[in-house]
Backbone bond lengths (Angstrom), bond angles and torsions (degrees), N, CA, C in turn:
res aa  C-N    CA-C-N  psi(-1)  N-CA   C-N-CA  omega(-1)  CA-C   N-CA-C  phi
1 X - - - 1.452 - - 1.538 108.08 -
2 X 1.375 114.23 156.05 1.478 113.37 178.29 1.535 109.94 -79.08
3 X 1.257 112.07 142.62 1.526 116.64 -178.77 1.553 108.02 -129.75
4 X 1.314 114.55 -179.68 1.455 117.87 174.38 1.477 113.72 -129.50
5 X 1.318 117.40 95.89 1.459 120.25 169.03 1.543 107.60 -75.01
6 X 1.403 117.07 106.28 1.442 118.17 -172.90 1.437 104.67 70.75
7 X 1.331 121.46 -131.22 1.486 124.38 -177.99 1.473 112.94 -106.37
8 X 1.347 117.75 16.02 1.426 122.20 -178.03 1.535 115.94 -97.04
9 X 1.286 114.72 129.74 1.466 118.87 174.25 1.470 110.59 -79.88
10 X 1.395 114.19 131.33 1.440 118.90 -177.34 1.522 114.83 -145.13
11 X 1.294 114.64 162.93 1.417 122.67 171.25 1.581 112.24 -133.36
12 X 1.259 117.97 168.09 1.451 117.10 176.99 1.514 112.50 -91.89
13 X 1.320 119.18 164.30 1.364 123.73 -177.73 1.598 115.31 -56.81
14 X 1.320 112.74 -29.07 1.454 115.80 -177.18 1.545 111.53 -94.04
15 X 1.309 118.47 0.86 1.425 121.84 177.73 1.455 106.90 -67.69
16 X 1.370 115.18 150.22 1.488 121.61 -177.16 1.519 109.14 -76.56
17 X 1.232 114.36 152.69 1.517 120.00 170.07 1.444 114.52 -54.04
18 X 1.293 115.13 -41.56 1.454 120.73 171.13 1.539 116.58 -56.60
19 X 1.286 115.90 -35.65 1.531 121.43 178.16 1.608 105.65 -71.18
20 X 1.273 114.11 -43.29 1.475 115.54 177.42 1.479 113.00 -58.60
21 X 1.329 117.47 -48.01 1.494 124.99 178.44 1.560 108.89 -55.79
22 X 1.393 118.38 -45.66 1.318 119.58 -178.74 1.572 113.35 -65.35
23 X 1.342 117.79 -31.36 1.485 116.63 177.21 1.596 108.28 -70.43
24 X 1.347 116.34 -31.48 1.457 120.55 179.21 1.546 108.77 -68.28
25 X 1.286 116.47 -47.99 1.495 126.76 -178.81 1.591 106.69 -54.69
26 X 1.370 113.24 -54.53 1.432 115.57 -170.08 1.537 114.53 -70.87
27 X 1.320 117.18 -18.95 1.470 119.91 -177.49 1.537 109.41 -115.65
28 X 1.301 121.84 1.29 1.400 121.46 176.50 1.533 116.98 66.34
29 X 1.241 114.35 36.97 1.506 124.22 -176.73 1.576 109.78 -122.52
30 X 1.365 112.83 158.97 1.380 119.11 178.33 1.505 116.31 -111.83
31 X 1.271 117.05 1.84 1.465 126.00 -179.52 1.498 111.58 -136.40
32 X 1.403 110.83 130.47 1.478 118.14 173.48 1.575 106.13 -126.63
33 X 1.397 114.38 133.58 1.295 118.56 176.76 1.487 112.99 -83.20
34 X 1.282 117.32 140.59 1.564 125.26 -177.77 1.555 100.72 -96.23
35 X 1.347 118.96 121.05 1.405 120.84 -173.23 1.579 107.36 -127.39
36 X 1.328 110.20 144.07 1.539 116.44 173.96 1.578 102.60 -131.35
37 X 1.302 114.59 125.43 1.406 127.21 177.92 1.595 109.13 49.38
38 X 1.348 113.91 40.75 1.497 119.07 177.72 1.550 116.94 81.11
39 X 1.391 116.52 -1.18 1.466 121.21 174.14 1.484 112.58 -104.65
40 X 1.335 116.41 150.28 1.539 117.68 179.28 1.530 109.40 -80.55
41 X 1.410 112.93 134.64 1.424 118.54 178.40 1.501 108.57 -124.65
42 X 1.337 115.75 -0.10 1.519 119.67 -179.03 1.479 114.65 174.18
43 X 1.229 116.90 173.95 1.481 121.07 174.44 1.504 107.06 -140.26
44 X 1.342 118.68 134.56 1.381 125.79 -179.74 1.575 108.38 -116.06
45 X 1.373 118.45 136.95 1.462 118.60 -167.93 1.566 107.83 -130.27
46 X 1.276 117.14 163.60 1.476 120.35 175.47 1.594 110.25 -58.46
47 X 1.327 116.91 -35.43 1.435 119.62 177.56 1.506 108.85 -63.34
48 X 1.297 118.92 -42.06 1.474 118.80 178.04 1.530 112.82 -56.07
49 X 1.339 116.35 -44.22 1.439 122.28 178.59 1.540 111.15 -64.57
50 X 1.386 115.34 -46.95 1.360 118.31 175.23 1.554 113.50 -53.46
51 X 1.352 118.13 -48.31 1.440 120.61 176.09 1.463 112.67 -56.51
52 X 1.350 116.61 -39.00 1.509 120.75 178.80 1.511 108.07 -60.26
53 X 1.371 119.00 -53.90 1.440 120.76 -175.42 1.590 111.54 -68.64
54 X 1.267 113.35 -28.14 1.572 118.58 -175.98 1.586 106.51 -74.28
55 X 1.332 119.75 -12.67 1.477 117.54 178.87 1.549 111.75 -85.00
56 X 1.343 116.16 14.23 1.519 122.36 173.34 1.512 110.48 95.08
57 X 1.326 119.95 8.88 1.417 117.78 176.72 1.540 112.34 -86.72
58 X 1.295 119.12 165.06 1.406 123.11 -174.96 1.496 108.38 -103.32
59 X 1.365 117.21 165.93 1.508 123.94 -173.32 1.582 107.45 -61.02
60 X 1.356 114.82 -32.02 1.468 117.41 -178.95 1.518 112.18 -60.11
61 X 1.338 118.47 -29.63 1.492 118.29 -179.25 1.570 113.64 -69.26
62 X 1.348 113.92 -14.98 1.434 114.35 176.29 1.503 116.63 -65.55
63 X 1.300 115.93 -21.45 1.422 125.00 175.85 1.581 112.45 -75.03
64 X 1.283 112.59 -22.48 1.446 117.35 -167.71 1.687 111.37 -101.86
65 X 1.267 117.23 -14.95 1.454 115.89 -174.46 1.553 110.74 -109.69
66 X 1.324 114.18 123.99 1.383 120.76 174.83 1.484 114.69 -62.90
67 X 1.391 121.43 144.63 1.436 117.74 179.47 1.529 118.48 -61.69
68 X 1.273 111.77 -22.30 1.465 115.87 178.14 1.514 119.00 -61.48
69 X 1.356 112.66 -20.38 1.444 117.38 167.68 1.454 122.99 -86.61
70 X 1.392 113.79 -6.62 1.499 120.10 -176.84 1.606 107.56 -118.29
71 X 1.300 118.30 -23.72 1.476 122.37 -169.66 1.460 110.09 -65.08
72 X 1.390 110.82 160.61 1.578 117.30 171.83 1.538 104.61 -91.95
73 X 1.351 112.96 121.95 1.365 120.53 -171.21 1.511 115.80 -83.31
74 X 1.291 117.52 -13.50 1.449 124.13 -178.76 1.555 109.26 -92.67
75 X 1.341 115.78 96.03 1.451 116.07 -178.86 1.453 110.71 -97.41
76 X 1.446 112.47 125.08 1.426 119.41 177.42 1.460 109.09 -89.64
77 X 1.330 115.09 130.56 1.494 122.42 -174.32 1.586 112.32 -126.28
78 X 1.382 116.76 156.23 1.399 124.33 174.41 1.517 104.77 -132.53
79 X 1.259 113.72 138.72 1.599 116.31 172.63 1.457 112.84 -62.60
80 X 1.358 117.95 135.23 1.419 122.26 -174.15 1.566 113.82 -57.23
81 X 1.296 118.44 -31.00 1.336 123.56 -176.74 1.490 120.47 -85.72
82 X 1.376 112.84 4.17 1.445 117.91 -170.76 1.552 108.63 -67.61
83 X 1.345 118.23 147.49 1.316 124.12 178.95 1.550 110.34 -77.95
84 X 1.369 119.88 147.03 1.509 120.56 179.77 1.508 112.49 56.16
85 X 1.352 115.03 45.30 1.374 122.19 -164.33 1.676 111.27 -60.69
86 X 1.245 115.12 -35.78 1.506 117.68 -176.66 1.628 103.83 -69.02
87 X 1.266 117.04 -35.66 1.522 113.27 -176.67 1.571 108.63 -68.65
88 X 1.340 115.10 -40.75 1.500 119.22 -179.98 1.639 107.47 -62.05
89 X 1.215 116.97 -44.20 1.477 124.42 -178.47 1.565 110.04 -61.34
90 X 1.369 114.28 -48.95 1.353 120.46 -179.52 1.561 112.41 -61.26
91 X 1.312 118.64 -44.60 1.398 124.82 179.77 1.574 109.18 -59.80
92 X 1.254 117.17 -38.44 1.516 122.42 177.45 1.454 111.93 -71.50
93 X 1.327 115.83 -36.64 1.553 117.88 177.22 1.459 109.23 -66.42
94 X 1.290 123.23 -42.46 1.442 125.69 177.48 1.463 112.41 -68.25
95 X 1.261 120.14 -39.51 1.514 122.41 -177.65 1.546 114.34 -72.77
96 X 1.368 113.10 -31.72 1.484 117.25 -179.54 1.519 114.96 -106.19
97 X 1.358 114.83 -1.05 1.509 116.35 -179.38 1.546 112.51 66.35
98 X 1.232 116.26 35.90 1.524 119.23 -173.99 1.492 109.40 -111.06
99 X 1.365 118.53 165.47 1.455 120.04 178.84 1.574 114.06 -110.29
100 X 1.308 117.85 3.01 1.515 117.63 177.38 1.509 107.00 -158.66
101 X 1.342 115.57 151.22 1.491 126.82 175.84 1.439 104.28 -124.96
102 X 1.400 114.52 135.54 1.509 121.96 -176.94 1.565 103.82 -94.43
103 X 1.352 114.02 138.56 1.398 121.36 175.72 1.530 107.26 -98.67
104 X 1.355 117.19 133.96 1.489 122.34 -177.54 1.591 108.47 -132.36
105 X 1.358 112.16 157.56 1.509 116.43 177.07 1.566 104.73 -91.73
106 X 1.321 110.78 -170.46 1.460 113.32 -176.19 1.554 117.38 -75.23
107 X 1.288 113.96 -1.30 1.504 118.09 172.15 1.559 109.36 -103.24
108 X 1.326 119.79 5.19 1.447 122.38 178.43 1.542 108.93 81.48
109 X 1.297 121.95 11.56 1.360 120.41 177.79 1.572 110.18 -83.45
110 X 1.365 117.49 143.74 1.396 122.94 178.62 1.524 115.35 -65.99
111 X 1.292 113.07 129.63 1.553 116.20 -176.19 1.608 107.89 -124.10
112 X 1.313 119.45 -20.73 1.386 122.37 -176.59 1.588 114.84 -175.98
113 X 1.299 117.86 -175.93 1.464 117.57 178.61 1.646 103.04 -154.28
114 X 1.400 109.31 144.96 1.504 117.17 174.09 1.465 106.12 -119.70
115 X 1.293 115.52 132.59 1.553 122.24 -177.38 1.517 110.36 -119.50
116 X 1.278 111.05 163.40 1.527 115.38 172.96 1.477 115.63 -49.64
117 X 1.363 114.07 -33.62 1.478 118.52 -177.35 1.533 104.85 -70.26
118 X 1.252 127.05 -38.94 1.433 126.81 173.10 1.522 115.80 -56.10
119 X 1.339 113.13 -39.76 1.470 119.57 -179.80 1.435 107.10 -71.86
120 X 1.277 117.43 -46.83 1.388 124.00 -178.64 1.640 113.35 -54.23
121 X 1.233 110.62 -45.75 1.540 120.52 177.95 1.514 109.29 -62.01
122 X 1.322 117.93 -43.07 1.457 118.06 -179.87 1.498 110.15 -72.60
123 X 1.277 119.59 -33.84 1.508 121.11 177.17 1.476 110.98 -64.14
124 X 1.356 119.77 -40.50 1.437 126.87 -176.37 1.560 107.33 -61.36
125 X 1.434 110.83 -42.43 1.467 115.17 -175.14 1.498 113.83 -78.72
126 X 1.355 118.49 -26.17 1.511 118.56 -172.58 1.439 119.37 -118.04
127 X 1.348 116.94 -0.45 1.521 120.03 -179.49 1.409 121.69 -126.43
128 X 1.339 113.59 28.64 1.420 121.03 -179.19 1.538 114.21 -48.39
129 X 1.203 126.16 132.67 1.468 128.54 174.80 1.576 111.61 71.52
130 X 1.260 113.94 17.73 1.515 114.83 -178.34 1.590 111.31 -86.78
131 X 1.192 114.94 -41.15 1.571 122.25 179.66 1.495 110.11 -133.34
132 X 1.355 110.97 159.05 1.375 118.72 168.37 1.519 112.76 -96.90
133 X 1.304 121.51 152.48 1.469 122.45 -175.41 1.436 110.97 -57.03
134 X 1.365 117.36 -38.18 1.457 124.35 -177.55 1.525 114.00 -58.79
135 X 1.327 116.43 -23.70 1.489 120.56 -177.53 1.470 110.39 -80.95
136 X 1.297 120.56 -20.04 1.535 124.39 176.32 1.428 109.78 -131.97
137 X 1.313 117.65 79.42 1.457 118.89 172.52 1.530 107.88 -154.38
138 X 1.316 116.21 161.17 1.456 122.15 177.87 1.545 109.36 -93.98
139 X 1.337 116.71 122.21 1.421 118.94 173.72 1.566 112.81 -83.33
140 X 1.290 115.69 164.03 1.301 119.37 179.02 1.501 113.60 65.50
141 X 1.351 115.14 48.37 1.458 122.61 -173.37 1.574 109.47 -63.05
142 X 1.318 114.12 141.84 1.478 118.83 175.62 1.452 110.49 -74.38
143 X 1.268 117.85 139.88 1.474 120.34 -175.71 1.548 111.60 -132.24
144 X 1.347 112.84 167.67 1.488 117.55 171.18 1.488 102.66 -147.51
145 X 1.320 114.37 175.24 1.494 125.16 174.48 1.545 111.91 -104.46
146 X 1.236 115.48 158.26 1.517 118.80 179.26 1.531 110.69 -64.48
147 X 1.392 116.36 -25.34 1.505 122.36 -178.66 1.496 109.40 -76.69
148 X 1.329 119.83 -15.58 1.483 117.86 -174.31 1.546 109.65 -75.89
149 X 1.354 115.77 152.51 1.365 118.16 -179.01 1.548 116.77 -73.62
150 X 1.298 118.21 154.84 1.434 119.18 -177.27 1.629 108.82 -65.89
151 X 1.315 117.78 -38.25 1.468 121.08 179.01 1.633 106.00 -60.66
152 X 1.295 118.51 -42.00 1.453 120.26 -174.86 1.545 105.09 -67.17
153 X 1.374 123.64 -42.13 1.457 125.56 178.44 1.572 103.92 -59.98
154 X 1.307 122.66 -47.91 1.413 120.24 -177.20 1.504 113.96 -59.63
155 X 1.387 111.88 -40.92 1.487 116.64 179.18 1.491 110.38 -62.12
156 X 1.318 119.40 -41.85 1.510 119.81 178.43 1.383 114.65 -63.11
157 X 1.402 122.08 -39.70 1.378 129.24 178.90 1.564 108.54 -64.76
158 X 1.343 114.69 -40.62 1.412 116.10 -177.52 1.551 113.49 -73.57
159 X 1.314 118.08 -42.28 1.481 121.55 176.73 1.419 108.58 -63.85
160 X 1.212 124.90 -34.08 1.528 123.36 176.23 1.395 124.92 -99.65
161 X 1.542 108.65 9.37 1.476 115.53 179.03 1.452 117.44 48.01
162 X 1.335 118.66 45.93 1.380 128.57 172.59 1.550 113.30 -114.93
163 X 1.308 117.21 164.66 1.438 124.46 -176.50 1.461 112.66 -103.13
164 X 1.346 117.03 -18.21 1.460 118.40 -177.40 1.530 115.51 -144.02
165 X 1.210 119.59 158.78 1.582 126.14 171.44 1.559 106.15 -126.30
166 X 1.266 115.50 139.25 1.434 119.11 170.95 1.510 107.30 -86.12
167 X 1.296 114.48 130.22 1.384 122.66 176.33 1.640 110.80 -90.15
168 X 1.261 119.82 119.55 1.521 120.05 -175.15 1.515 110.95 -117.20
169 X 1.299 112.95 163.77 1.472 116.47 171.15 1.509 109.84 -92.26
170 X 1.356 121.22 -174.18 1.383 124.42 -172.27 1.445 114.01 -67.22
171 X 1.317 118.56 -10.17 1.426 124.54 179.58 1.466 112.74 -98.01
172 X 1.378 117.84 -6.24 1.415 125.90 -179.35 1.620 113.02 84.64
173 X 1.242 112.68 20.48 1.480 122.27 177.96 1.484 107.25 -85.70
174 X 1.316 123.26 132.34 1.471 121.18 178.42 1.474 114.00 -70.20
175 X 1.336 123.22 129.23 1.383 126.60 -178.84 1.553 113.90 -124.24
176 X 1.368 114.13 1.89 1.423 119.39 176.23 1.580 113.60 173.15
177 X 1.259 119.35 -176.91 1.436 122.25 178.41 1.430 107.15 -144.07
178 X 1.385 114.97 144.67 1.534 119.58 172.77 1.471 104.19 -126.31
179 X 1.354 115.26 134.18 1.411 127.29 -174.04 1.558 113.86 -124.99
180 X 1.258 114.30 165.62 1.528 118.55 172.88 1.528 106.47 -63.85
181 X 1.284 122.34 -26.23 1.505 123.00 172.71 1.478 110.79 -67.58
182 X 1.388 118.44 -32.39 1.522 125.52 177.16 1.569 102.64 -63.62
183 X 1.271 116.57 -49.01 1.491 120.38 -167.29 1.664 103.06 -71.81
184 X 1.298 116.98 -32.84 1.481 118.13 179.11 1.517 113.43 -62.47
185 X 1.417 114.77 -30.73 1.423 117.35 -177.54 1.573 110.92 -92.04
186 X 1.325 115.91 -3.56 1.435 119.00 -176.74 1.530 112.74 -130.06
187 X 1.235 121.26 43.61 1.506 127.61 -178.00 1.497 109.68 -58.34
188 X 1.302 123.79 -16.62 1.446 129.05 -175.74 1.564 107.74 -66.07
189 X 1.372 114.65 -20.64 1.481 120.82 -178.50 1.534 106.75 -75.77
190 X 1.225 117.12 -7.68 1.543 115.63 -179.10 1.495 107.81 -114.58
191 X 1.296 118.66 17.49 1.540 124.98 178.83 1.478 113.83 -66.00
192 X 1.366 111.47 -34.29 1.444 109.74 179.84 1.614 105.09 96.23
193 X 1.352 117.94 -8.52 1.436 117.79 -172.93 1.580 110.28 -107.91
194 X 1.263 117.80 -3.52 1.554 121.06 178.46 1.462 110.18 -93.82
195 X 1.450 117.23 133.60 1.322 120.09 173.10 1.543 118.21 -56.25
196 X 1.323 116.93 143.65 1.544 113.87 -174.50 1.430 113.96 -54.07
197 X 1.371 122.54 -32.71 1.493 127.40 -172.39 1.635 104.52 -72.46
198 X 1.326 120.95 -18.98 1.412 119.26 -177.97 1.557 113.34 -97.09
199 X 1.340 115.97 -6.66 1.419 119.18 179.52 1.542 112.98 -103.88
200 X 1.331 118.25 54.38 1.461 120.58 -178.74 1.511 109.17 -103.84
201 X 1.266 118.99 161.90 1.414 128.53 -176.49 1.510 112.15 -60.41
202 X 1.360 114.45 -41.04 1.491 117.91 -175.39 1.578 112.26 -58.43
203 X 1.381 117.00 -20.34 1.380 120.32 -177.39 1.599 109.37 -76.43
204 X 1.236 118.82 -14.50 1.502 124.67 -175.03 1.476 112.51 -115.69
205 X 1.423 120.69 6.95 1.510 119.04 174.31 1.507 102.41 -119.97
206 X 1.323 111.61 161.12 1.484 119.13 -173.75 1.494 109.12 -98.53
207 X 1.406 116.89 -3.37 1.454 116.12 -179.49 1.469 116.51 79.31
208 X 1.304 119.52 -0.88 1.390 120.27 -178.38 1.586 112.61 -126.51
209 X 1.305 123.63 76.09 1.389 128.01 -174.88 1.495 111.88 -64.89
210 X 1.283 116.56 132.37 1.426 125.57 171.61 1.527 108.50 -79.96
211 X 1.349 123.41 121.75 1.361 118.62 -174.05 1.547 108.61 -128.82
212 X 1.363 114.69 165.60 1.526 122.21 177.54 1.593 106.98 -124.65
213 X 1.322 114.69 138.38 1.503 120.94 173.28 1.473 110.34 -68.95
214 X 1.276 115.08 142.43 1.456 117.40 177.68 1.628 117.06 -57.46
215 X 1.440 110.81 -31.32 1.401 115.78 -177.60 1.516 112.83 -96.83
216 X 1.355 114.83 11.31 1.443 121.60 -175.07 1.438 111.23 -82.75
217 X 1.424 114.85 170.22 1.542 122.11 -176.08 1.526 104.65 -72.91
218 X 1.322 117.70 130.90 1.439 119.58 176.93 1.567 110.39 -67.14
219 X 1.318 120.06 -33.23 1.452 122.72 -178.70 1.516 107.76 -69.63
220 X 1.311 121.00 -28.34 1.379 123.17 175.27 1.538 111.84 -70.71
221 X 1.334 113.55 -40.84 1.534 118.11 176.52 1.402 108.63 -69.10
222 X 1.380 124.49 -30.74 1.498 123.67 176.45 1.584 106.52 -67.67
223 X 1.312 117.58 -40.95 1.412 120.62 177.60 1.563 112.90 -57.31
224 X 1.347 116.56 -42.97 1.450 122.99 174.19 1.486 115.59 -58.06
225 X 1.429 112.44 -37.80 1.439 114.50 178.01 1.585 113.16 -66.42
226 X 1.392 112.67 -38.71 1.378 121.51 -178.65 1.528 110.14 -67.17
227 X 1.300 115.99 -49.96 1.499 121.99 -174.09 1.639 111.51 -68.76
228 X 1.305 113.12 -30.04 1.461 118.37 177.63 1.608 114.42 -94.47
229 X 1.345 114.11 -0.31 1.487 117.89 -175.12 1.517 112.91 53.09
230 X 1.195 113.12 50.82 1.599 119.95 176.94 1.393 111.28 -129.97
231 X 1.354 118.40 159.57 1.486 121.19 -171.68 1.563 112.49 -112.93
232 X 1.302 113.83 6.86 1.461 117.60 177.39 1.572 110.55 -171.22
233 X 1.399 111.95 153.76 1.399 122.12 -179.97 1.515 116.47 -131.11
234 X 1.312 120.59 133.92 1.406 121.05 172.75 1.497 108.61 -63.42
235 X 1.445 115.64 135.67 1.432 118.73 176.43 1.485 111.57 -99.54
236 X 1.309 121.56 135.63 1.303 126.59 -177.59 1.546 120.10 -109.89
237 X 1.293 119.01 145.12 1.492 123.27 167.08 1.468 107.44 -77.64
238 X 1.433 110.99 168.81 1.539 116.87 176.50 1.507 113.51 -49.49
239 X 1.334 115.61 -40.52 1.518 116.08 -174.22 1.533 112.78 -84.03
240 X 1.312 116.58 13.95 1.541 120.73 174.98 1.491 112.53 88.31
241 X 1.356 120.58 -14.51 1.425 119.65 179.60 1.511 112.65 -69.56
242 X 1.427 112.76 160.08 1.380 118.53 -178.67 1.369 119.97 -78.21
243 X 1.420 122.04 123.49 1.326 123.76 -171.30 1.562 111.55 -105.21
244 X 1.307 112.46 -23.79 1.463 116.71 177.65 1.627 107.46 168.34
245 X 1.329 111.46 -157.54 1.528 119.09 179.75 1.496 106.52 -136.03
246 X 1.326 120.34 138.16 1.477 124.63 163.52 1.473 110.82 -112.60
247 X 1.246 116.79 142.87 1.556 120.09 -173.32 1.512 107.84 -133.12
248 X 1.358 111.19 177.34 1.456 115.55 176.80 1.517 110.25 -69.58
249 X 1.316 120.96 -23.72 1.468 122.00 170.94 1.509 110.48 -62.95
250 X 1.247 117.56 -43.90 1.510 122.85 175.84 1.482 111.45 -58.58
251 X 1.312 117.12 -43.96 1.422 120.79 170.38 1.443 117.27 -55.35
252 X 1.288 114.95 -46.35 1.494 124.12 171.48 1.479 111.70 -48.15
253 X 1.367 115.98 -52.78 1.457 127.17 176.76 1.586 108.76 -50.13
254 X 1.356 109.50 -51.08 1.493 112.01 -178.04 1.496 114.47 -68.95
255 X 1.388 119.90 -33.25 1.312 125.84 171.00 1.541 116.24 -54.69
256 X 1.342 113.53 -41.78 1.438 122.51 174.93 1.544 113.33 -65.40
257 X 1.367 110.15 -46.79 1.459 120.33 -178.83 1.569 110.36 -58.13
258 X 1.375 115.69 -49.01 1.394 122.82 -178.25 1.583 110.27 -59.28
259 X 1.326 116.21 -43.15 1.493 120.31 173.96 1.454 114.28 -56.36
260 X 1.380 112.29 -48.99 1.459 120.65 -178.20 1.579 111.07 -64.29
261 X 1.233 121.90 -35.28 1.434 124.78 179.06 1.634 107.60 -75.84
262 X 1.242 117.13 -33.75 1.390 120.19 177.29 1.566 113.27 -66.28
263 X 1.407 111.82 -43.19 1.480 116.59 174.03 1.458 114.93 -61.93
264 X 1.288 119.93 -40.03 1.390 125.65 176.93 1.515 112.73 -58.90
265 X 1.322 113.79 -47.32 1.496 119.64 -174.73 1.526 107.40 -72.91
266 X 1.252 117.30 -32.31 1.524 120.57 176.73 1.523 108.08 -64.52
267 X 1.321 116.17 -46.01 1.504 119.49 177.73 1.517 115.88 -53.36
268 X 1.401 115.89 -29.62 1.534 118.33 179.57 1.493 112.03 -97.34
269 X 1.347 114.15 8.51 1.518 119.07 172.12 1.496 108.86 58.12
270 X 1.371 117.62 -132.79 1.423 122.21 -179.85 1.485 118.25 -90.94
271 X 1.326 119.37 14.00 1.436 123.71 -175.49 1.571 107.81 -67.21
272 X 1.444 115.66 -32.95 1.438 116.14 -169.93 1.684 107.25 -127.75
């Protein structure tokens, strides 16, 4: 069963993938630490589960597979007493392309976790007016249509190692987003019992995409992600067309960049 060493949600290596997904659903998170005797041995994410389902398996298989066969075994940690902890965690997230860093004590025991959401929340509060959205976004966003099947969307995400697709209308205007988190909450679409016509993307989107303008303030976009409990936003040009996507990982990159610039300026004292 999931437990809480400190404030961290965790499961054991022998727990089923279904159990790990249940912990994520119940707590609105996308990462669960895999722990053995209080020490981190892996991390399992919503993307890991989506990749598993995207390989043609049904939702029933989630009950049969232990997380140890699906989890990421390289756990990145930071000592709990480190100074400027968020900066250290953000730098590791950017360097390793990960969404969470586990905090440990001097015995290697789990004491906490810092996620992209934590960094995004701090960036929104502390870095207003620092960067524009267009400076930290991915261009050429991957898209799908509402008529595409859920399994097709999962396959596109898995093949491209992304966590979201922008759902567009026939004119290319964003109308929604489907994410690995969406799939996490709708595993019934992989049961094999639904007719193909019923398993389309439009069933899982609300038709009201939250967007950010390319020239807008990145901190404001980060605040939208936090308030709407989402991890990415379609970025639009002035005409409403899709320009790209900005995500919590882009905000992490901006957080690291802001800290680097501040360090450089501090090094030059009052010269600039």
